[in-house]
N, C-alpha and C positions, 0 to 999 in steps of 0.2 A: 542528523536529516531532519527534513521537514517534519513537524509534527511528534516529534521525540522531545521529551522531558532533558533538560539540560539542570544538571545540579550546580548551584553558587554556593554551596556551602563555606561557611569562614569559620575560622579557630583563631582567637585572639590570643597573643603570647606577647611577653615583655612587659614593660610600664605601659597600659591601656587605662589607667585611672583617670585619666582628663576626660575621655571619649566618651561621648553621651548620645552620639547617634550614629547609623550606618545606613548610607544609601546604595541600593543594588540597583545597577545602572546597565544599559545594551546600548550600544551604539553599531548600527552598519555602518561598514567603512565607508565614507562620503556623504554620510547622513548625519542627523542631530541625534543626541544623546535621549534616552529617553528612561526616567525614574522607574523602576518596576515595582519596588519596596522601601519603605523606611521604617528603623527598628529602632527602638531605644535600646540604648545597652544598660542592661542592669548587673548590680554589684554581684560578682562571683558567679557569672555566666560568660563561659568564652565561646561557646560554640552558637550559631546563628545560622539559619537555614533558607535557603529561597532556590525554588524552580521556578527555569524561563522554559518556554515552549516556543521555539521558532517558527512562522509561519510560512517564510519565504528564503530562497538559498540566497546564499552570498556570504562575503566575510564581515563577522562582526567581532567587537571587542566589547568584553564582558568586564565589569568595573565593580568593585566596593570604594566608597567612598567613606573615610571616617571624619568628624566633626568634633568638635569643643564649642560650644554655646555659638551654636551657628557659622564656627569657622573651619574650613577646611584645613585638617589636619594631614591625612596620608590616603595613599589611593592603590590598590592593588588592581593588576588586569591582568587579564587572560585572552590570547586571540583565538578565533575557533572558526573554522570553514564548513559551512551549512549547506548539504547537498539534497536533494531533490529527485531523488533515485525514478527510474520509469519503473512503472508498475502496471501490472495485467491481472485483470480481475475477471472471471465469468459472470455474466449478469444473473444467469438462471440455472447454469449447468455447474452440477455439483458430485462429487464423488459416489459411487454408488448407487445411483438411479437406474433404470430401468426402462428401458424402451422396447417398443415393437417394432417387427419389420414394416417399413412403409412410413413410419410415422417422423413429423419433423423432428429436428433434434436442434434446436437452437443452442448455435455456439458464437452468442454475443460477446462480446468481449467490450470491457470499459479499461481506456489507457488512462492513467494519471501520473501526474510527476513531471520529470524534463523530458517532452515527447520529441525532443532537438537530439536524443540521444537514440533515436532509430528514424530509418524513413521508410520501412514495410512488414507488412504482418504475414503471416502465414498459417491461413487455417489447415491443420493438418489431422489426418486420420490414419489411427494405426490398428488393424485387426491384430491380436495376441498370435504371435509367431511367424508373422507377417511384416513386410516393411512399411515405411511410412508413406503415405500418399497424401500429397498435396491437392486439397478439396479447393482452396481458392488462395489468391493471391490478392492483398490490398495495399495501396500508398497510403501511409500514414499524415494527415493533415493536420498541422498544430493547434488549429482551432477547433479541432474535433476530438472528442473524448470516449465517443461509442462506435464501436464497427460491427456490422451484421453480416451473421451466416447460417444459412441452415442446412443442415446434413440429412440426408433419408436413407437409414440402410436400408439395403437390397438380403442382408442375409444374416443368420441370428451369429450370437459368439460375445466375446467381452472385448472391448475395443478401448484404446487409450485417445481419448483427442487433446489435440494440444494445439495452441497458439503461440505462435515463435516471434519474435521481433527482431530485424535485421536492420544492420546500418551499413550501406554501401555492400550489401551481401555480406557480412561478416554476423555471424550469432551473437544478439546481447542478451536476449530473456524471453524465458518460456513461462505458461500456467498451463496445466493439464488436468485432465480429471479422467475416472476409468468410469466406464458405462458396462452396461449388459443388455443385448438387443436380444430379445424372444420372440417365438412365433404370435402373431396377431391370434386374439381370442377369436372365436366361435362369435357371429353376430347373436344378439339375443332371440332372433326367431328361430334359427336354426337350431339351436339350443331347447328352444320348447318343442319343435318338432323331433329331437333326437328324444327327447323327454318323452313325449307321447307313443313313440314308435317302440320304446322299451316297453312303456306299460302296457300296449296292446298285445 
């Protein structure tokens, strides 16, 4: 996947005494080669390591070329397909947060990865022991990464807030967070009045 490190580790075998240099190369299919790293081959050392982090999805050819006195000797290759999966992440909402009845709960979501894999977001509220309730539905726009929704709870309890992505009506991906909704606190003035009455 995009952003995940790929190991390009190499172990030399056979007669490699004439090899003095290795080049680790990446090439996107249809594009030009890019040399990631050049290493000098040391006597007695057979293992050489390199890691590459892809930034774009697509098909790539990973290569290690061996040289002797700057003359190409041999090359090994591997084909890899890099994907950029759809990801949903709450901007502010986290598991275990507590809100009061009547307070805005911001279910803002960030969509990253390949947005073409989904065309719709559904903001869903589920009170513990009850069924899902769709609070808002919004179309996914490829050029847009942030989507906003505010939900205002009207009763106390434990809730699971979800955002589900769909493509042509079919479920694709989901993120969720469990929160607790409590009764609103007394205003400060009411607390002061209650304290004075108790003292009297």
